[in-house]
Residue frames as a rotation matrix with the C-alpha (Angstrom) as fourth column:
MET 1
0.570 0.822 0.000 0.00
0.822 -0.570 0.000 0.00
0.000 0.000 -1.000 0.00
ARG 2
0.369 -0.508 -0.778 2.85
0.263 -0.746 0.612 2.31
-0.891 -0.431 -0.142 0.76
THR 3
-0.655 -0.696 0.293 4.29
0.440 -0.036 0.898 2.02
-0.615 0.717 0.329 -2.79
THR 4
-0.084 0.695 0.715 1.04
0.986 -0.044 0.159 3.05
0.142 0.718 -0.681 -4.44
ARG 5
0.734 0.327 -0.595 1.18
0.477 -0.872 0.110 6.48
-0.482 -0.365 -0.796 -2.80
HIS 6
-0.054 -0.875 -0.481 4.57
-0.020 -0.481 0.876 7.19
-0.998 0.057 0.009 -4.44
ILE 7
-0.284 -0.016 0.959 3.48
0.873 0.409 0.265 6.24
-0.396 0.912 -0.102 -7.96
PRO 8
0.757 0.571 0.317 1.71
0.653 -0.686 -0.321 9.55
0.034 0.450 -0.892 -8.63
ALA 9
0.717 -0.554 -0.422 4.85
-0.238 -0.764 0.599 11.39
-0.655 -0.330 -0.680 -7.51
ILE 10
-0.296 -0.888 0.351 7.13
0.035 0.357 0.934 9.27
-0.955 0.289 -0.075 -9.72
ALA 11
0.300 0.530 0.793 4.87
0.750 0.383 -0.539 9.15
-0.589 0.757 -0.282 -12.78
PRO 12
0.973 0.051 -0.225 5.75
-0.087 -0.822 -0.563 12.65
-0.214 0.567 -0.795 -14.16
THR 13
0.158 -0.987 -0.043 9.45
-0.736 -0.147 0.661 11.87
-0.658 -0.072 -0.749 -13.77
LEU 14
-0.304 -0.213 0.929 9.10
0.266 0.917 0.297 8.53
-0.915 0.337 -0.222 -15.56
LEU 15
0.664 0.623 0.414 7.03
0.601 -0.115 -0.791 10.13
-0.446 0.774 -0.451 -18.32
ALA 16
0.797 -0.436 -0.418 9.65
-0.512 -0.854 -0.087 12.86
-0.319 0.283 -0.904 -18.80
ALA 17
-0.198 -0.916 0.350 12.43
-0.508 0.401 0.762 10.25
-0.838 -0.027 -0.544 -18.93
LEU 18
-0.045 0.258 0.965 10.55
0.605 0.776 -0.179 8.18
-0.795 0.576 -0.191 -21.53
LEU 19
0.916 0.400 0.019 9.88
0.276 -0.597 -0.753 11.26
-0.289 0.695 -0.658 -23.68
LEU 20
0.453 -0.838 -0.305 13.54
-0.749 -0.543 0.381 12.25
-0.484 0.056 -0.873 -23.48
LEU 21
-0.350 -0.563 0.749 14.59
-0.092 0.816 0.570 8.72
-0.932 0.131 -0.338 -24.44
ALA 22
0.334 0.567 0.753 12.17
0.720 0.362 -0.592 8.64
-0.608 0.740 -0.288 -27.38
ALA 23
0.955 0.030 -0.295 13.39
-0.122 -0.867 -0.483 12.03
-0.270 0.497 -0.825 -28.60
THR 24
0.192 -0.974 -0.121 17.04
-0.807 -0.227 0.546 10.99
-0.559 -0.008 -0.829 -28.50
LEU 25
-0.044 -0.173 0.984 16.62
0.268 0.947 0.178 7.65
-0.962 0.272 0.005 -30.27
PRO 26
-0.803 -0.268 -0.533 17.41
-0.403 -0.416 0.815 7.91
-0.440 0.869 0.226 -33.96
ALA 27
0.335 0.923 -0.190 14.56
-0.735 0.130 -0.665 7.47
-0.589 0.363 0.722 -36.38
ALA 28
0.393 -0.142 0.909 14.57
0.393 0.919 -0.027 4.43
-0.831 0.368 0.417 -38.64
ALA 29
-0.581 -0.747 -0.323 16.93
-0.012 -0.389 0.921 4.93
-0.814 0.539 0.217 -41.56
PHE 30
-0.900 0.299 -0.318 14.47
-0.338 -0.014 0.941 3.70
0.277 0.954 0.113 -44.17
THR 31
0.057 0.962 0.266 10.78
-0.946 0.137 -0.293 2.94
-0.318 -0.236 0.918 -44.34
LEU 32
0.090 0.029 0.995 9.84
-0.067 0.998 -0.023 -0.67
-0.994 -0.064 0.092 -45.01
LYS 33
0.918 0.303 0.258 9.31
0.237 0.105 -0.966 0.05
-0.319 0.947 0.024 -48.72
GLU 34
0.654 -0.743 -0.139 12.68
-0.724 -0.562 -0.400 1.82
0.219 0.362 -0.906 -48.96
GLN 35
-0.049 -0.690 0.722 14.41
-0.769 0.487 0.414 -1.00
-0.637 -0.535 -0.555 -47.09
VAL 36
0.513 0.284 0.810 13.00
0.244 0.856 -0.455 -3.53
-0.823 0.431 0.370 -49.57
LEU 37
0.983 -0.182 -0.010 14.48
-0.076 -0.357 -0.931 -1.45
0.166 0.916 -0.365 -52.42
VAL 38
0.285 -0.930 0.233 17.85
-0.959 -0.272 0.083 -1.25
-0.014 -0.248 -0.969 -50.64
ASP 39
0.036 -0.246 0.969 17.87
-0.404 0.883 0.239 -4.99
-0.914 -0.400 -0.067 -49.98
SER 40
0.735 0.360 0.575 16.98
0.324 0.558 -0.764 -5.71
-0.596 0.748 0.293 -53.60
TYR 41
0.852 -0.258 0.455 19.38
0.384 -0.284 -0.879 -3.34
0.356 0.924 -0.143 -55.35
GLU 42
0.845 -0.512 -0.154 22.18
-0.198 -0.568 0.799 -2.32
-0.496 -0.645 -0.581 -52.97
LYS 43
0.047 -0.870 0.492 24.91
0.491 0.449 0.747 -4.24
-0.870 0.206 0.448 -54.81
SER 44
0.111 0.068 0.992 23.86
0.987 -0.124 -0.102 -2.76
0.116 0.990 -0.081 -58.17
LEU 45
0.946 0.279 0.166 23.57
0.255 -0.955 0.155 0.73
0.202 -0.104 -0.974 -56.69
LYS 46
0.556 -0.815 -0.165 27.12
-0.041 -0.225 0.974 0.55
-0.830 -0.534 -0.159 -55.35
ILE 47
-0.210 -0.592 0.778 28.41
0.803 0.350 0.483 -0.56
-0.558 0.726 0.401 -58.76
ALA 48
0.464 0.480 0.745 26.41
0.820 -0.551 -0.156 2.28
0.335 0.683 -0.649 -60.36
ALA 49
0.971 -0.131 -0.202 27.91
-0.004 -0.847 0.531 4.83
-0.240 -0.515 -0.823 -57.95
GLU 50
0.123 -0.983 0.136 31.42
0.243 0.163 0.956 3.57
-0.962 -0.085 0.259 -58.68
HIS 51
-0.121 -0.106 0.987 30.79
0.981 0.136 0.135 3.78
-0.149 0.985 0.088 -62.43
ALA 52
0.767 0.491 0.414 29.33
0.549 -0.835 -0.027 7.30
0.332 0.248 -0.910 -62.17
LEU 53
0.756 -0.563 -0.334 32.23
-0.036 -0.545 0.838 8.48
-0.654 -0.621 -0.432 -60.01
GLY 54
-0.143 -0.845 0.515 34.66
0.579 0.351 0.736 7.13
-0.803 0.404 0.439 -62.62
LYS 55
0.081 0.252 0.964 32.89
0.963 -0.269 -0.010 9.17
0.257 0.929 -0.265 -65.31
ILE 56
0.933 0.325 0.152 32.64
0.267 -0.912 0.313 12.36
0.241 -0.252 -0.937 -63.22
ARG 57
0.561 -0.804 0.196 36.15
-0.787 -0.446 0.425 12.15
-0.255 -0.393 -0.884 -61.70
PRO 58
0.818 -0.179 -0.547 38.25
-0.229 0.771 -0.595 9.76
0.528 0.612 0.589 -63.82
THR 59
-0.189 -0.982 -0.028 41.33
-0.300 0.084 -0.950 10.10
0.935 -0.171 -0.310 -61.58
ALA 60
0.125 0.310 0.943 39.42
-0.983 -0.090 0.160 9.22
0.135 -0.947 0.293 -58.39
GLU 61
-0.775 -0.308 -0.552 40.13
-0.186 0.946 -0.266 5.97
0.604 -0.104 -0.790 -56.58
TYR 62
0.221 0.972 0.086 36.77
-0.520 0.043 0.853 4.60
0.825 -0.233 0.514 -55.41
LEU 63
-0.826 -0.501 0.258 36.72
-0.464 0.345 -0.816 3.47
0.320 -0.793 -0.518 -51.78
SER 64
-0.777 0.622 -0.102 33.09
0.587 0.655 -0.475 2.88
-0.229 -0.429 -0.874 -50.77
SER 65
-0.732 0.623 0.276 29.52
-0.396 -0.718 0.572 4.04
0.555 0.309 0.773 -51.10
GLU 66
-0.812 0.558 -0.172 26.27
0.499 0.509 -0.701 3.81
-0.304 -0.655 -0.692 -49.19
VAL 67
-0.284 0.822 0.493 22.64
0.650 -0.213 0.729 4.54
0.705 0.528 -0.474 -49.88
GLU 68
-0.997 0.003 -0.073 21.46
0.048 -0.714 -0.699 7.78
-0.054 -0.700 0.712 -48.29
ARG 69
-0.198 0.972 -0.128 17.98
-0.572 -0.221 -0.790 7.92
-0.796 -0.083 0.599 -49.83
ILE 70
-0.992 -0.055 0.118 16.06
0.058 0.624 0.779 5.71
-0.116 0.779 -0.616 -52.22
ARG 71
-0.159 0.984 -0.079 12.67
-0.370 -0.134 -0.919 5.71
-0.915 -0.117 0.386 -53.92
GLU 72
-0.065 0.253 0.965 10.79
0.849 0.522 -0.080 4.41
-0.524 0.814 -0.249 -56.92
SER 73
-0.498 -0.227 -0.837 11.06
-0.148 -0.929 0.340 6.83
-0.855 0.293 0.429 -59.84
ASP 74
0.704 0.686 -0.184 9.38
-0.220 -0.036 -0.975 7.63
-0.676 0.726 0.125 -63.11
PRO 75
0.230 -0.650 0.725 11.25
0.766 0.580 0.277 5.93
-0.601 0.491 0.631 -65.97
LEU 76
0.651 0.036 0.758 10.98
0.613 -0.613 -0.498 9.20
0.447 0.789 -0.421 -67.94
ASP 77
0.925 -0.337 0.176 13.00
-0.376 -0.748 0.547 10.88
-0.053 -0.572 -0.819 -65.18
GLY 78
0.028 -0.988 -0.154 15.86
-0.986 -0.002 -0.167 8.44
0.165 0.157 -0.974 -65.67
GLY 79
-0.733 -0.276 -0.622 14.97
-0.229 0.961 -0.156 5.01
0.640 0.028 -0.768 -64.37
LYS 80
0.203 0.891 -0.407 12.64
0.128 0.388 0.913 2.93
0.971 -0.237 -0.035 -62.23
VAL 81
0.692 -0.071 -0.718 14.65
0.721 0.100 0.685 3.34
0.023 -0.992 0.120 -59.00
LYS 82
0.383 -0.570 0.727 16.47
-0.068 -0.802 -0.593 6.49
0.921 0.178 -0.346 -57.89
ALA 83
0.683 -0.238 -0.690 19.04
0.728 0.292 0.620 6.45
0.054 -0.926 0.373 -55.10
ARG 84
0.726 -0.539 0.426 21.24
-0.495 -0.840 -0.220 9.12
0.477 -0.051 -0.878 -53.58
MET 85
0.730 -0.542 -0.417 24.63
0.591 0.807 -0.014 7.51
0.344 -0.236 0.909 -53.01
LYS 86
0.806 -0.580 0.115 27.27
-0.544 -0.650 0.531 8.89
-0.233 -0.490 -0.840 -50.65
THR 87
0.853 -0.520 -0.039 30.50
0.384 0.676 -0.629 7.89
0.353 0.521 0.777 -52.37
VAL 88
0.734 -0.674 -0.080 33.89
-0.270 -0.398 0.877 8.07
-0.623 -0.622 -0.474 -50.65
TRP 89
0.804 -0.508 0.309 37.03
0.531 0.380 -0.758 8.33
0.268 0.773 0.575 -52.76
LYS 90
0.503 -0.720 -0.478 40.60
0.030 -0.539 0.842 9.62
-0.864 -0.437 -0.249 -52.81
PHE 91
0.708 -0.420 -0.567 43.22
-0.690 -0.243 -0.682 10.59
0.149 0.874 -0.462 -55.31
PRO 92
0.807 -0.478 -0.348 45.84
0.427 0.878 -0.217 7.88
0.409 0.026 0.912 -55.97
LEU 93
-0.150 -0.977 -0.151 48.95
0.704 0.002 -0.711 8.23
0.695 -0.213 0.687 -53.76
LEU 94
-0.625 0.014 0.781 47.18
-0.426 -0.844 -0.326 10.69
0.654 -0.536 0.533 -51.43
ASP 95
-0.853 0.231 -0.468 45.46
0.484 0.687 -0.542 9.88
0.196 -0.689 -0.698 -48.15
GLU 96
-0.792 0.585 -0.172 42.83
-0.387 -0.701 -0.599 12.61
-0.471 -0.408 0.782 -47.96
ARG 97
-0.665 0.646 0.375 39.33
0.718 0.691 0.083 11.27
-0.206 0.325 -0.923 -48.48
TYR 98
-0.876 0.436 -0.208 36.55
-0.476 -0.852 0.218 13.09
-0.082 0.290 0.954 -50.29
VAL 99
-0.456 0.813 0.361 32.81
0.446 0.560 -0.698 12.58
-0.770 -0.158 -0.618 -50.52
THR 100
-0.885 0.323 -0.334 30.78
-0.458 -0.486 0.744 12.94
0.078 0.812 0.578 -53.68
VAL 101
-0.375 0.850 0.371 27.04
0.001 0.401 -0.916 12.48
-0.927 -0.343 -0.151 -53.43
ILE 102
-0.914 0.005 -0.405 25.63
-0.405 -0.004 0.914 11.11
0.003 1.000 0.005 -56.67
ASP 103
0.095 0.968 0.233 22.04
-0.634 0.239 -0.736 10.46
-0.768 -0.078 0.636 -57.67
VAL 104
-0.918 -0.352 -0.184 21.83
-0.371 0.594 0.714 7.26
-0.142 0.724 -0.675 -59.70
TRP 105
0.224 0.973 -0.061 18.86
-0.889 0.178 -0.422 5.82
-0.399 0.149 0.905 -61.54
ILE 106
-0.875 -0.437 0.208 18.70
-0.326 0.850 0.415 2.12
-0.358 0.295 -0.886 -62.27
THR 107
0.111 0.897 -0.427 16.29
-0.994 0.090 -0.068 0.16
-0.023 0.432 0.902 -64.42
PRO 108
-0.683 -0.276 0.676 15.78
-0.338 0.940 0.042 -3.51
-0.647 -0.200 -0.736 -63.64
ASP 109
0.076 0.737 -0.671 14.08
-0.966 0.221 0.134 -5.81
0.247 0.638 0.729 -66.12
ASP 110
0.879 0.397 0.264 13.56
-0.461 0.849 0.258 -9.57
-0.122 -0.348 0.929 -66.09
LYS 111
0.792 -0.601 -0.109 17.13
0.464 0.707 -0.533 -10.32
0.397 0.371 0.839 -67.24
ALA 112
-0.271 -0.962 -0.031 19.40
0.846 -0.223 -0.485 -7.55
0.460 -0.157 0.874 -65.93
ILE 113
0.635 0.319 -0.703 19.81
0.621 -0.753 0.219 -4.29
-0.460 -0.576 -0.676 -64.03
TYR 114
0.045 -0.563 0.825 21.06
0.868 -0.386 -0.311 -1.23
0.494 0.730 0.472 -65.89
LEU 115
-0.329 -0.179 -0.927 22.41
0.535 -0.844 -0.027 2.13
-0.778 -0.505 0.373 -64.79
THR 116
0.143 0.493 0.858 20.32
0.988 -0.129 -0.090 4.52
0.066 0.860 -0.506 -66.87
ARG 117
0.515 -0.049 0.856 21.25
0.144 -0.979 -0.143 7.94
0.845 0.197 -0.498 -65.47
TYR 118
0.064 -0.454 -0.889 23.57
0.998 0.014 0.065 9.61
-0.017 -0.891 0.454 -62.98
LYS 119
0.445 0.086 0.892 23.75
0.211 -0.977 -0.011 13.16
0.871 0.193 -0.453 -61.69
MET 120
-0.569 -0.707 -0.420 26.18
0.629 -0.045 -0.776 14.65
0.530 -0.706 0.470 -59.20
HIS 121
0.601 0.791 -0.113 24.43
0.636 -0.388 0.667 16.19
0.484 -0.473 -0.736 -56.20
SER 122
0.902 -0.377 0.212 27.42
-0.433 -0.771 0.467 17.51
-0.013 -0.513 -0.859 -54.22
ASP 123
0.542 -0.812 -0.217 31.19
0.503 0.520 -0.691 17.18
0.674 0.265 0.690 -54.00
SER 124
0.898 -0.207 -0.388 33.60
0.298 -0.361 0.884 17.91
-0.323 -0.909 -0.262 -51.13
ASN 125
-0.096 -0.976 0.197 36.63
0.857 0.020 0.515 18.41
-0.507 0.219 0.834 -53.40
ARG 126
0.367 0.221 -0.904 37.43
0.013 -0.972 -0.233 21.88
-0.930 0.074 -0.360 -54.73
VAL 127
-0.782 -0.621 0.050 39.06
0.019 0.057 0.998 20.72
-0.623 0.781 -0.033 -57.96
PRO 128
-0.121 0.807 -0.579 36.66
-0.828 -0.403 -0.389 21.76
-0.547 0.432 0.717 -60.75
ILE 129
-0.170 0.197 0.966 34.89
0.336 0.933 -0.131 19.04
-0.926 0.302 -0.225 -62.66
LEU 130
-0.588 -0.157 -0.793 35.26
-0.590 -0.587 0.554 19.50
-0.553 0.794 0.253 -66.40
LEU 131
-0.957 0.266 -0.114 33.20
0.122 0.727 0.676 16.49
0.263 0.633 -0.728 -67.47
SER 132
-0.216 0.963 0.163 29.42
-0.463 -0.248 0.851 16.20
0.860 0.108 0.499 -67.54
THR 133
-0.951 -0.081 0.297 27.84
-0.307 0.310 -0.900 15.54
-0.019 -0.947 -0.320 -64.15
ASP 134
-0.072 0.967 0.245 24.39
-0.447 0.189 -0.874 14.65
-0.892 -0.172 0.418 -65.51
GLU 135
-0.695 -0.274 -0.665 24.27
-0.719 0.281 0.636 11.88
0.013 0.920 -0.392 -68.10
ARG 136
0.558 0.778 0.289 21.78
-0.684 0.628 -0.370 9.38
-0.469 0.009 0.883 -69.44
VAL 137
-0.514 -0.794 -0.324 23.52
-0.858 0.480 0.184 6.08
0.009 0.373 -0.928 -70.10
ARG 138
0.774 0.626 -0.097 22.77
-0.612 0.779 0.139 2.38
0.163 -0.048 0.985 -70.44
VAL 139
-0.339 -0.940 -0.046 25.36
-0.805 0.316 -0.502 0.40
0.486 -0.133 -0.864 -68.51
LEU 140
0.462 0.447 -0.766 24.83
-0.066 0.879 0.473 -3.24
0.885 -0.167 0.435 -67.57
LEU 141
0.019 -0.416 0.909 25.33
-0.946 -0.301 -0.118 -3.59
0.323 -0.858 -0.399 -63.82
GLN 142
-0.661 -0.138 0.737 24.16
-0.511 0.802 -0.309 -7.10
-0.549 -0.581 -0.601 -63.07
THR 143
-0.508 0.533 -0.677 22.51
-0.498 0.459 0.736 -9.99
0.703 0.711 0.032 -64.84
LEU 144
-0.211 0.555 0.805 19.62
-0.931 0.138 -0.338 -11.73
-0.299 -0.821 0.488 -63.12
GLY 145
0.764 0.626 -0.159 18.48
-0.645 0.741 -0.186 -15.30
0.001 0.245 0.970 -62.96
MET 146
0.465 -0.554 0.690 20.29
-0.025 0.771 0.636 -18.55
-0.885 -0.313 0.345 -63.24
VAL 147
0.064 -0.541 -0.838 23.05
-0.985 -0.171 0.035 -18.96
-0.162 0.823 -0.544 -65.76
GLU 148
0.947 0.311 0.077 22.82
-0.288 0.933 -0.215 -22.30
-0.139 0.182 0.973 -67.50
VAL 149
-0.014 -0.992 0.125 26.02
-0.892 0.069 0.447 -24.21
-0.453 -0.105 -0.886 -66.99
GLN 150
0.607 0.125 -0.785 26.93
-0.599 0.721 -0.349 -26.99
0.522 0.682 0.512 -69.40
PRO 151
0.813 -0.337 0.474 28.30
-0.213 0.586 0.782 -30.04
-0.541 -0.737 0.405 -67.60
LYS 152
0.120 -0.864 -0.489 31.92
-0.993 -0.100 -0.067 -30.72
0.008 0.493 -0.870 -68.43
LYS 153
0.843 0.073 -0.532 32.95
-0.177 0.973 -0.147 -34.14
0.507 0.218 0.834 -69.55
ASP 154
0.409 -0.691 0.596 35.29
-0.855 -0.062 0.516 -35.63
-0.320 -0.720 -0.616 -67.02
ASP 155
0.694 -0.240 -0.679 37.80
-0.315 0.747 -0.586 -38.05
0.647 0.620 0.443 -68.55
PHE 156
0.241 -0.622 0.745 39.53
-0.969 -0.116 0.216 -38.88
-0.048 -0.775 -0.631 -65.31
């Protein structure tokens, strides 16, 4: 009985602590629909970001990339899936790392996934870019499905 009298006194403190905890927890990185897109196409998106970086900055040495944002897109805009890729790179023989954020559009069909457009969003390096940063292309990224393998004759 004694503990029930203290609950009303503790309740506002507990409520404040829970609200503070909820406010400090990070929000989910992706919605369920976005996470399905990431899970389905992450490998192809990383290859697309590496390819686009090589076209935008040919002397860059690609290090890594990650999906910042992703959504389904209108094919007339560039492709069926659009992703904003944070791409980390460096110049050969130098240790300083740079970040270039590139929007890539990919178009999957029943046999393959293609990079169909890329566009640079931002760049942390001050060296001017002389090449186009917004291109429509058709680059094979990945083939889908099973590849039929012919059995080899073993004459052992």
